[in-house]
C-alpha atoms as a printed R data frame, in Angstrom:
   type eleno elety resid chain resno      x      y       z
1  ATOM     1    CA   MET     A     1  0.077  0.207  -0.054
2  ATOM     2    CA   GLY     A     2  2.926  2.540   0.634
3  ATOM     3    CA   ARG     A     3  4.462  2.248  -2.889
4  ATOM     4    CA   GLN     A     4  0.525  2.949  -4.287
5  ATOM     5    CA   ALA     A     5  0.218  6.055  -1.852
6  ATOM     6    CA   GLY     A     6  3.414  7.127  -3.391
7  ATOM     7    CA   VAL     A     7  3.061  7.159  -6.776
8  ATOM     8    CA   VAL     A     8 -0.230  8.868  -6.045
9  ATOM     9    CA   LEU     A     9  1.564 11.594  -4.560
10 ATOM    10    CA   TYR     A    10  4.211 11.936  -7.589
11 ATOM    11    CA   VAL     A    11  0.977 12.071  -9.839
12 ATOM    12    CA   LEU     A    12 -0.878 14.516  -7.548
13 ATOM    13    CA   ALA     A    13  2.469 16.319  -7.492
14 ATOM    14    CA   LEU     A    14  2.258 16.195 -11.460
15 ATOM    15    CA   VAL     A    15 -1.050 17.550 -12.053
16 ATOM    16    CA   THR     A    16  0.014 20.686  -9.335
17 ATOM    17    CA   VAL     A    17  2.949 21.697 -11.270
18 ATOM    18    CA   VAL     A    18  1.187 21.398 -14.956
19 ATOM    19    CA   VAL     A    19 -2.140 23.690 -13.887
20 ATOM    20    CA   GLY     A    20 -0.039 25.971 -12.162
21 ATOM    21    CA   VAL     A    21  2.225 26.617 -14.981
22 ATOM    22    CA   ASP     A    22 -0.751 26.951 -17.301
23 ATOM    23    CA   VAL     A    23 -2.626 29.036 -15.265
24 ATOM    24    CA   LEU     A    24  0.769 31.417 -14.245
25 ATOM    25    CA   PHE     A    25  2.352 31.795 -17.542
26 ATOM    26    CA   PHE     A    26  0.580 30.489 -20.543
27 ATOM    27    CA   ARG     A    27 -3.389 30.835 -20.174
28 ATOM    28    CA   HIS     A    28 -4.135 32.404 -23.232
29 ATOM    29    CA   ARG     A    29 -1.401 30.127 -25.725
30 ATOM    30    CA   PHE     A    30 -2.639 26.794 -26.819
31 ATOM    31    CA   LEU     A    31  0.556 25.697 -28.897
32 ATOM    32    CA   GLU     A    32  3.091 27.038 -26.240
33 ATOM    33    CA   ARG     A    33  0.941 25.570 -22.934
34 ATOM    34    CA   LEU     A    34  0.784 22.130 -25.317
35 ATOM    35    CA   MET     A    35  4.499 21.874 -25.650
36 ATOM    36    CA   VAL     A    36  5.087 22.765 -21.686
37 ATOM    37    CA   ASN     A    37  3.041 20.203 -20.576
38 ATOM    38    CA   VAL     A    38  4.473 17.372 -22.605
39 ATOM    39    CA   GLY     A    39  7.701 18.907 -21.839
40 ATOM    40    CA   ILE     A    40  6.476 18.337 -18.088
41 ATOM    41    CA   VAL     A    41  5.192 14.704 -18.504
42 ATOM    42    CA   LEU     A    42  8.137 13.817 -20.186
43 ATOM    43    CA   VAL     A    43 10.581 15.381 -17.480
44 ATOM    44    CA   PHE     A    44  8.498 13.371 -14.878
45 ATOM    45    CA   ALA     A    45  8.582 10.349 -16.305
46 ATOM    46    CA   ALA     A    46 12.310 10.505 -16.931
47 ATOM    47    CA   PHE     A    47 12.490 11.089 -13.113
48 ATOM    48    CA   TYR     A    48 10.290  8.352 -12.255
49 ATOM    49    CA   LEU     A    49 11.892  5.615 -14.793
50 ATOM    50    CA   ARG     A    50 15.291  6.838 -13.249
51 ATOM    51    CA   PHE     A    51 15.104  7.222  -9.679
52 ATOM    52    CA   LEU     A    52 11.753  5.769  -8.307
53 ATOM    53    CA   LYS     A    53 10.699  2.809 -10.483
54 ATOM    54    CA   ARG     A    54 13.957  0.763  -8.421
55 ATOM    55    CA   ALA     A    55 12.502  1.551  -4.844
């Protein structure tokens, strides 16, 4: 149950970062917002695969 809770917290952090960046910087710019969101998700995925998957 502890690992599942960690993954849930990680996904919540991802969603919080994406929504925060959208609201603060890219509210009315669709293409830029899409590119930045994809980049954020890729960074979170790479971090997860590199450091957290082994735990």
